[in-house]
Backbone as CSV, one residue per row, in Angstrom:
resi,resn,N_x,N_y,N_z,CA_x,CA_y,CA_z,C_x,C_y,C_z
1,MET,9.603,17.313,17.476,8.881,16.528,16.541,9.734,16.095,15.333
2,GLU,10.700,16.952,15.031,11.591,16.555,13.905,12.406,15.344,14.242
3,ARG,12.881,15.204,15.489,13.565,14.060,15.869,12.773,12.760,15.740
4,GLY,11.541,12.885,16.056,10.601,11.710,15.868,10.440,11.360,14.371
5,MET,10.338,12.358,13.521,10.263,12.099,12.109,11.521,11.446,11.592
6,GLU,12.683,11.890,12.089,13.946,11.265,11.649,14.031,9.811,12.154
7,MET,13.552,9.538,13.328,13.584,8.215,13.784,12.707,7.268,13.022
8,ILE,11.489,7.695,12.722,10.542,6.857,11.940,11.118,6.695,10.560
9,THR,11.663,7.796,9.915,12.207,7.639,8.551,13.342,6.636,8.523
10,GLY,14.166,6.659,9.552,15.287,5.725,9.673,14.768,4.277,9.708
11,LEU,13.643,3.989,10.398,13.092,2.626,10.427,12.545,2.268,9.064
12,LEU,11.920,3.252,8.382,11.396,2.981,7.035,12.486,2.627,6.080
13,GLU,13.682,3.258,6.244,14.745,3.063,5.230,15.207,1.524,5.330
14,ALA,15.017,0.894,6.445,15.415,-0.524,6.568,14.487,-1.403,5.803
15,GLY,13.351,-0.879,5.285,12.404,-1.721,4.559,11.480,-2.482,5.498
16,GLY,10.605,-3.368,4.910,9.779,-4.169,5.698,8.345,-3.539,5.795
17,MET,7.584,-4.221,6.566,6.198,-3.757,6.814,6.134,-3.076,8.154
18,HIS,5.523,-1.897,8.184,5.477,-1.152,9.416,4.049,-0.744,9.751
19,VAL,3.669,-0.690,10.957,2.382,-0.312,11.419,2.566,0.959,12.271
20,LEU,1.896,2.076,11.889,1.985,3.280,12.631,0.625,3.633,13.272
21,PRO,0.491,3.386,14.537,-0.783,3.802,15.208,-0.836,5.281,15.275
22,VAL,-1.954,5.851,14.787,-2.104,7.321,14.758,-3.261,7.753,15.633
23,HIS,-2.974,8.692,16.491,-3.965,9.299,17.411,-4.666,10.448,16.713
24,ALA,-5.811,10.772,17.249,-6.643,11.852,16.659,-5.941,13.208,16.568
25,GLU,-5.106,13.516,17.555,-4.446,14.810,17.509,-3.418,14.921,16.358
26,VAL,-3.001,13.714,15.854,-2.095,13.709,14.681,-2.900,13.621,13.403
27,GLU,-3.829,12.694,13.327,-4.525,12.397,12.095,-5.306,13.590,11.579
28,GLY,-5.967,14.293,12.431,-6.800,15.448,11.950,-6.769,16.603,12.886
29,GLY,-5.862,16.611,13.770,-5.847,17.627,14.744,-4.658,18.578,14.732
30,ILE,-4.157,18.958,15.830,-3.112,20.035,15.914,-1.789,19.601,15.353
31,ARG,-1.524,18.280,15.218,-0.233,17.815,14.669,-0.398,17.237,13.280
32,GLN,-1.514,17.592,12.607,-1.805,16.961,11.315,-0.661,17.143,10.246
33,GLN,0.011,18.262,10.335,1.034,18.534,9.325,2.195,17.524,9.408
34,TYR,2.511,17.026,10.567,3.489,15.983,10.716,3.024,14.680,10.179
35,PHE,1.833,14.368,10.351,1.233,13.132,9.804,1.278,13.175,8.256
36,VAL,0.914,14.271,7.673,0.956,14.459,6.264,2.403,14.324,5.775
37,GLN,3.297,14.941,6.410,4.720,14.932,6.006,5.298,13.458,6.028
38,LEU,4.845,12.736,7.100,5.268,11.335,7.180,4.719,10.484,6.024
39,LEU,3.473,10.671,5.769,2.849,9.938,4.660,3.530,10.298,3.345
40,GLU,3.773,11.538,3.113,4.437,11.949,1.857,5.835,11.314,1.783
41,LYS,6.602,11.320,2.903,7.950,10.723,2.896,7.852,9.180,2.589
42,ALA,6.929,8.542,3.231,6.763,7.135,3.001,6.428,6.832,1.566
43,LEU,5.578,7.575,0.986,5.268,7.452,-0.431,6.427,7.636,-1.375
44,THR,7.280,8.611,-1.067,8.507,8.861,-1.879,9.489,7.685,-1.694
45,MET,9.343,6.921,-0.659,10.211,5.745,-0.388,9.551,4.496,-0.987
46,ASP,8.530,4.682,-1.811,7.808,3.524,-2.452,6.985,2.656,-1.468
47,TYR,6.655,3.191,-0.347,5.719,2.390,0.548,4.324,2.541,0.061
48,THR,3.541,1.590,0.349,2.113,1.594,0.093,1.414,1.847,1.378
49,ILE,0.516,2.822,1.477,-0.190,3.123,2.690,-1.518,2.384,2.651
50,ILE,-1.790,1.558,3.609,-3.075,0.839,3.686,-3.528,0.806,5.151
51,PRO,-4.822,0.652,5.338,-5.309,0.548,6.704,-4.930,-0.770,7.381
52,LEU,-5.024,-0.874,8.602,-4.644,-2.119,9.346,-5.415,-3.327,8.782
53,GLU,-6.653,-3.124,8.409,-7.462,-4.267,7.806,-6.828,-4.807,6.594
54,GLY,-6.177,-4.009,5.738,-5.474,-4.421,4.611,-4.239,-5.256,4.981
55,ILE,-3.498,-4.851,5.958,-2.319,-5.633,6.423,-2.823,-7.001,6.940
56,ASN,-3.888,-6.935,7.664,-4.415,-8.255,8.176,-4.730,-9.248,7.059
57,LYS,-5.246,-8.769,5.934,-5.573,-9.605,4.848,-4.403,-10.278,4.092
58,ILE,-3.178,-9.622,4.218,-2.033,-10.095,3.456,-1.010,-10.787,4.336
59,LEU,-1.265,-10.861,5.663,-0.321,-11.548,6.523,-0.136,-13.023,6.245
60,PRO,1.058,-13.516,6.180,1.259,-14.919,5.935,0.995,-15.702,7.245
61,ARG,-0.262,-16.061,7.453,-0.708,-16.663,8.723,0.130,-17.871,9.095
62,LYS,0.452,-18.798,8.194,1.173,-20.006,8.551,2.580,-19.743,9.094
63,GLU,3.107,-18.524,8.740,4.515,-18.202,9.158,4.548,-17.381,10.461
64,LEU,3.424,-16.983,10.932,3.361,-16.114,12.157,3.359,-16.964,13.426
65,SER,4.148,-16.480,14.383,4.112,-17.154,15.707,2.905,-16.660,16.502
66,VAL,2.429,-17.466,17.337,1.235,-17.105,18.154,1.724,-17.127,19.658
67,ARG,1.437,-16.121,20.371,1.776,-16.047,21.760,0.655,-15.427,22.616
68,LYS,0.625,-15.772,23.830,-0.384,-15.216,24.739,0.096,-13.800,25.140
69,TYR,-0.821,-12.902,25.106,-0.436,-11.527,25.488,-0.728,-11.315,26.955
70,GLN,-0.172,-10.337,27.517,-0.453,-9.939,28.910,-0.720,-8.487,28.951
71,ILE,-1.525,-8.072,29.952,-1.828,-6.711,30.164,-0.804,-6.109,31.221
72,SER,-0.223,-5.020,30.821,0.758,-4.415,31.741,0.898,-2.922,31.398
73,MET,1.431,-2.182,32.355,1.706,-0.810,32.143,3.043,-0.630,31.253
74,LEU,2.977,0.253,30.324,4.095,0.583,29.495,4.502,1.966,29.810
75,PRO,5.831,2.255,29.696,6.290,3.665,29.918,5.639,4.643,29.060
76,GLY,5.140,5.726,29.592,4.525,6.796,28.844,3.007,6.567,28.593
77,ARG,2.469,5.448,29.062,1.010,5.188,28.842,0.287,5.445,30.092
78,ALA,-0.912,5.909,30.016,-1.744,6.239,31.242,-2.541,4.995,31.680
79,ALA,-2.715,4.042,30.785,-3.546,2.812,31.066,-2.860,1.630,30.721
80,PRO,-3.219,0.464,31.284,-2.576,-0.814,30.931,-2.728,-1.149,29.425
81,CYS,-1.788,-1.783,28.873,-1.841,-2.149,27.434,-1.598,-3.617,27.279
82,ALA,-2.082,-4.137,26.169,-1.803,-5.591,25.822,-0.409,-5.586,25.169
83,CYS,0.428,-6.490,25.668,1.734,-6.603,25.028,2.183,-8.071,25.113
């Protein structure tokens, strides 16, 4: 799990806007301590933590490209995903 934290922290160091999908086992379950550590680290790096709805409200719509998604299997996923 520490390697995953290092990888995510490295991405945060580059700046920008990031979306972290969180599963129940992380948010309030058996891996909750890692979720808390990640949030604390992001806050020390001056990130603002907001729900996805908040990101949706501030997106520069005119600058975003639009593309058709497709449903396909992704490595490590048990069900097809939109990508």
